[in-house]
Structures are given as C-alpha cells and as structure tokens.
N, CA and C atoms as a LAMMPS dump frame, in Angstrom:
ITEM: TIMESTEP
0
ITEM: NUMBER OF ATOMS
237
ITEM: BOX BOUNDS ff ff ff
-5.0000000000000000e+02 5.0000000000000000e+02
-5.0000000000000000e+02 5.0000000000000000e+02
-5.0000000000000000e+02 5.0000000000000000e+02
ITEM: ATOMS id mol type element x y z
1 1 1 N -93.944 -457.781 -158.463
2 1 2 C -93.926 -456.479 -157.811
3 1 3 C -94.735 -455.511 -158.658
4 2 1 N -95.884 -455.139 -158.212
5 2 2 C -96.756 -454.232 -158.939
6 2 3 C -96.757 -452.892 -158.231
7 3 1 N -96.248 -451.868 -158.913
8 3 2 C -96.175 -450.544 -158.31
9 3 3 C -97.391 -449.705 -158.631
10 4 1 N -98.231 -450.165 -159.575
11 4 2 C -99.43 -449.425 -159.927
12 4 3 C -99.18 -448.269 -160.869
13 5 1 N -97.972 -448.122 -161.41
14 5 2 C -97.668 -447.033 -162.339
15 5 3 C -97.998 -447.473 -163.756
16 6 1 N -98.603 -446.578 -164.516
17 6 2 C -98.946 -446.859 -165.905
18 6 3 C -98.298 -445.79 -166.775
19 7 1 N -97.673 -446.216 -167.856
20 7 2 C -97.059 -445.281 -168.8
21 7 3 C -97.476 -445.677 -170.205
22 8 1 N -97.686 -444.69 -171.062
23 8 2 C -98.031 -444.958 -172.464
24 8 3 C -96.76 -444.977 -173.3
25 9 1 N -96.777 -445.765 -174.345
26 9 2 C -95.686 -445.814 -175.313
27 9 3 C -95.933 -444.707 -176.325
28 10 1 N -94.877 -443.916 -176.634
29 10 2 C -95.056 -442.835 -177.611
30 10 3 C -94.954 -443.37 -179.038
31 11 1 N -95.071 -442.483 -180.024
32 11 2 C -95.096 -442.912 -181.427
33 11 3 C -93.768 -443.502 -181.895
34 12 1 N -92.687 -443.322 -181.138
35 12 2 C -91.39 -443.923 -181.465
36 12 3 C -91.119 -445.191 -180.657
37 13 1 N -92.107 -445.638 -179.874
38 13 2 C -91.962 -446.868 -179.097
39 13 3 C -91.276 -446.678 -177.76
40 14 1 N -91.168 -445.436 -177.29
41 14 2 C -90.463 -445.151 -176.035
42 14 3 C -91.432 -445.067 -174.865
43 15 1 N -90.89 -445.377 -173.682
44 15 2 C -91.615 -445.152 -172.428
45 15 3 C -90.699 -444.357 -171.512
46 16 1 N -91.296 -443.686 -170.564
47 16 2 C -90.527 -442.94 -169.567
48 16 3 C -90.492 -443.759 -168.285
49 17 1 N -89.295 -443.988 -167.755
50 17 2 C -89.159 -444.657 -166.461
51 17 3 C -89.409 -443.581 -165.406
52 18 1 N -90.396 -443.776 -164.549
53 18 2 C -90.745 -442.749 -163.557
54 18 3 C -89.564 -442.376 -162.653
55 19 1 N -89.522 -441.118 -162.252
56 19 2 C -88.438 -440.613 -161.406
57 19 3 C -88.295 -441.429 -160.127
58 20 1 N -89.412 -441.85 -159.534
59 20 2 C -89.348 -442.634 -158.29
60 20 3 C -88.607 -443.951 -158.527
61 21 1 N -88.87 -444.579 -159.669
62 21 2 C -88.216 -445.846 -160.013
63 21 3 C -86.74 -445.626 -160.292
64 22 1 N -86.419 -444.535 -161.002
65 22 2 C -85.007 -444.243 -161.29
66 22 3 C -84.234 -444.006 -159.997
67 23 1 N -84.839 -443.294 -159.061
68 23 2 C -84.171 -443.069 -157.767
69 23 3 C -83.997 -444.377 -157.005
70 24 1 N -85.02 -445.206 -156.989
71 24 2 C -84.992 -446.473 -156.26
72 24 3 C -83.862 -447.372 -156.758
73 25 1 N -83.633 -447.384 -158.077
74 25 2 C -82.622 -448.257 -158.668
75 25 3 C -81.348 -447.511 -159.066
76 26 1 N -81.229 -446.261 -158.636
77 26 2 C -80.051 -445.437 -158.915
78 26 3 C -79.739 -445.409 -160.421
79 27 1 N -80.767 -445.174 -161.222
80 27 2 C -80.617 -445.088 -162.673
81 27 3 C -80.437 -443.621 -163.035
82 28 1 N -79.344 -443.335 -163.729
83 28 2 C -79.024 -441.961 -164.119
84 28 3 C -78.917 -441.86 -165.638
85 29 1 N -78.963 -440.647 -166.133
86 29 2 C -78.814 -440.413 -167.565
87 29 3 C -77.507 -441.051 -168.052
88 30 1 N -77.588 -441.784 -169.137
89 30 2 C -76.414 -442.443 -169.695
90 30 3 C -76.233 -443.879 -169.239
91 31 1 N -76.931 -444.299 -168.178
92 31 2 C -76.838 -445.69 -167.729
93 31 3 C -77.421 -446.61 -168.799
94 32 1 N -76.904 -447.821 -168.863
95 32 2 C -77.399 -448.805 -169.822
96 32 3 C -78.401 -449.733 -169.135
97 33 1 N -79.5 -450.001 -169.844
98 33 2 C -80.52 -450.905 -169.348
99 33 3 C -80.649 -452.071 -170.31
100 34 1 N -80.807 -453.258 -169.766
101 34 2 C -81.017 -454.467 -170.555
102 34 3 C -82.512 -454.721 -170.624
103 35 1 N -83.005 -455.031 -171.823
104 35 2 C -84.423 -455.347 -172.005
105 35 3 C -84.508 -456.78 -172.521
106 36 1 N -85.229 -457.627 -171.798
107 36 2 C -85.315 -459.039 -172.157
108 36 3 C -86.753 -459.525 -171.984
109 37 1 N -87.034 -460.659 -172.577
110 37 2 C -88.33 -461.316 -172.377
111 37 3 C -88.06 -462.577 -171.571
112 38 1 N -88.726 -462.685 -170.421
113 38 2 C -88.567 -463.847 -169.548
114 38 3 C -89.942 -464.347 -169.138
115 39 1 N -90.239 -465.589 -169.466
116 39 2 C -91.509 -466.217 -169.092
117 39 3 C -92.701 -465.364 -169.506
118 40 1 N -92.636 -464.795 -170.713
119 40 2 C -93.75 -464.018 -171.235
120 40 3 C -93.861 -462.599 -170.703
121 41 1 N -92.864 -462.136 -169.938
122 41 2 C -92.877 -460.774 -169.397
123 41 3 C -91.675 -459.993 -169.919
124 42 1 N -91.842 -458.689 -170.078
125 42 2 C -90.728 -457.819 -170.456
126 42 3 C -90.011 -457.425 -169.174
127 43 1 N -88.701 -457.67 -169.131
128 43 2 C -87.905 -457.388 -167.934
129 43 3 C -86.835 -456.357 -168.291
130 44 1 N -86.777 -455.277 -167.515
131 44 2 C -85.771 -454.234 -167.718
132 44 3 C -84.841 -454.25 -166.519
133 45 1 N -83.524 -454.352 -166.786
134 45 2 C -82.53 -454.383 -165.71
135 45 3 C -81.454 -453.344 -165.976
136 46 1 N -80.986 -452.719 -164.923
137 46 2 C -79.852 -451.814 -165.041
138 46 3 C -78.589 -452.665 -165.151
139 47 1 N -77.759 -452.373 -166.152
140 47 2 C -76.503 -453.094 -166.302
141 47 3 C -75.473 -452.495 -165.36
142 48 1 N -74.716 -453.342 -164.709
143 48 2 C -73.64 -452.891 -163.84
144 48 3 C -72.314 -453.238 -164.49
145 49 1 N -71.352 -452.353 -164.317
146 49 2 C -70.011 -452.644 -164.812
147 49 3 C -69.478 -453.855 -164.045
148 50 1 N -68.908 -454.805 -164.764
149 50 2 C -68.411 -456.042 -164.17
150 50 3 C -66.97 -456.268 -164.6
151 51 1 N -66.135 -456.704 -163.666
152 51 2 C -64.734 -456.994 -163.97
153 51 3 C -64.645 -458.219 -164.884
154 52 1 N -63.916 -458.081 -165.967
155 52 2 C -63.72 -459.162 -166.938
156 52 3 C -63.018 -460.356 -166.305
157 53 1 N -62.136 -460.105 -165.331
158 53 2 C -61.304 -461.166 -164.768
159 53 3 C -61.962 -461.889 -163.594
160 54 1 N -62.528 -461.141 -162.636
161 54 2 C -63.042 -461.799 -161.424
162 54 3 C -64.563 -461.709 -161.267
163 55 1 N -65.225 -460.892 -162.093
164 55 2 C -66.676 -460.78 -162.015
165 55 3 C -67.181 -459.792 -160.984
166 56 1 N -66.289 -459.089 -160.287
167 56 2 C -66.684 -458.121 -159.27
168 56 3 C -67.443 -456.957 -159.904
169 57 1 N -68.346 -456.357 -159.144
170 57 2 C -69.047 -455.155 -159.599
171 57 3 C -68.637 -453.937 -158.783
172 58 1 N -67.615 -454.089 -157.944
173 58 2 C -67.144 -452.986 -157.095
174 58 3 C -65.914 -452.334 -157.707
175 59 1 N -65.919 -451.006 -157.744
176 59 2 C -64.784 -450.206 -158.198
177 59 3 C -64.277 -450.663 -159.576
178 60 1 N -65.202 -450.771 -160.529
179 60 2 C -64.856 -451.222 -161.88
180 60 3 C -64.718 -450.02 -162.801
181 61 1 N -63.627 -449.979 -163.55
182 61 2 C -63.441 -448.956 -164.569
183 61 3 C -63.208 -449.637 -165.907
184 62 1 N -63.307 -448.861 -166.963
185 62 2 C -63.182 -449.434 -168.302
186 62 3 C -61.762 -449.263 -168.825
187 63 1 N -61.234 -450.325 -169.433
188 63 2 C -59.93 -450.284 -170.098
189 63 3 C -60.078 -450.995 -171.436
190 64 1 N -59.916 -450.231 -172.512
191 64 2 C -60.054 -450.757 -173.879
192 64 3 C -61.364 -451.529 -174.058
193 65 1 N -62.451 -450.953 -173.501
194 65 2 C -63.767 -451.536 -173.663
195 65 3 C -64.089 -452.694 -172.734
196 66 1 N -63.195 -453.014 -171.821
197 66 2 C -63.414 -454.109 -170.865
198 66 3 C -63.426 -453.552 -169.448
199 67 1 N -64.242 -454.14 -168.581
200 67 2 C -64.286 -453.741 -167.191
201 67 3 C -63.178 -454.407 -166.4
202 68 1 N -62.481 -453.612 -165.574
203 68 2 C -61.42 -454.149 -164.72
204 68 3 C -61.54 -453.487 -163.347
205 69 1 N -61.641 -454.305 -162.282
206 69 2 C -61.747 -453.753 -160.927
207 69 3 C -60.358 -453.331 -160.435
208 70 1 N -60.34 -452.526 -159.376
209 70 2 C -59.06 -452.016 -158.869
210 70 3 C -58.158 -453.144 -158.377
211 71 1 N -58.736 -454.199 -157.783
212 71 2 C -57.919 -455.319 -157.311
213 71 3 C -57.2 -456.004 -158.47
214 72 1 N -57.926 -456.275 -159.543
215 72 2 C -57.313 -456.916 -160.708
216 72 3 C -56.328 -455.978 -161.401
217 73 1 N -56.624 -454.675 -161.388
218 73 2 C -55.681 -453.705 -161.958
219 73 3 C -54.345 -453.788 -161.241
220 74 1 N -54.392 -453.853 -159.915
221 74 2 C -53.165 -453.941 -159.117
222 74 3 C -52.402 -455.229 -159.421
223 75 1 N -53.14 -456.343 -159.558
224 75 2 C -52.508 -457.612 -159.873
225 75 3 C -51.83 -457.566 -161.244
226 76 1 N -52.478 -456.924 -162.202
227 76 2 C -51.906 -456.814 -163.543
228 76 3 C -50.649 -455.959 -163.547
229 77 1 N -50.646 -454.892 -162.776
230 77 2 C -49.486 -454.007 -162.704
231 77 3 C -48.295 -454.722 -162.061
232 78 1 N -48.566 -455.553 -161.081
233 78 2 C -47.496 -456.233 -160.331
234 78 3 C -47.004 -457.508 -161.011
235 79 1 N -47.45 -457.824 -162.184
236 79 2 C -47.014 -459.044 -162.886
237 79 3 C -45.665 -458.845 -163.499
C-alpha cells in the first residue's frame, strides 16, 4: 500500500505520522504503536488492548497492568 507520503527523520530519529493516516487508523495521542521489521520492511502497527483471558479486543480495560474484557470481568466476579 503506497500512499505517496514522504516524511523526513529529524535529528532525534523521529517521524511524524500524517494526520490523514492517524484519522484512518484512529491513532490518538497516547496510543501505543509497535515497530517491527518484517521481510526487510519497517512495519508500524497500532496496539489494541487485548483481554488476557479470552483474547477479545472489545470493551477491554486495564486491571493491575493486564487487559480484561467486560465479559471476563463478569465471569470473575461471579466465581
């Protein structure tokens, strides 16, 4: 996927993710991005909160540094 956007790296090694790209991927200030090398390319992905127990990415909140979805929260409370 080539969007035709070019950005320069600053003297601290930073790049700016264009506003259009941030809107497209719903990236907001404070979001975490994963940076990896895959098949010789640099890949940047937005990290999504994931439930530690079931792997869901819907309605996940943090508890003691772990992600827990509302369904699993209810199951834990009812134990």
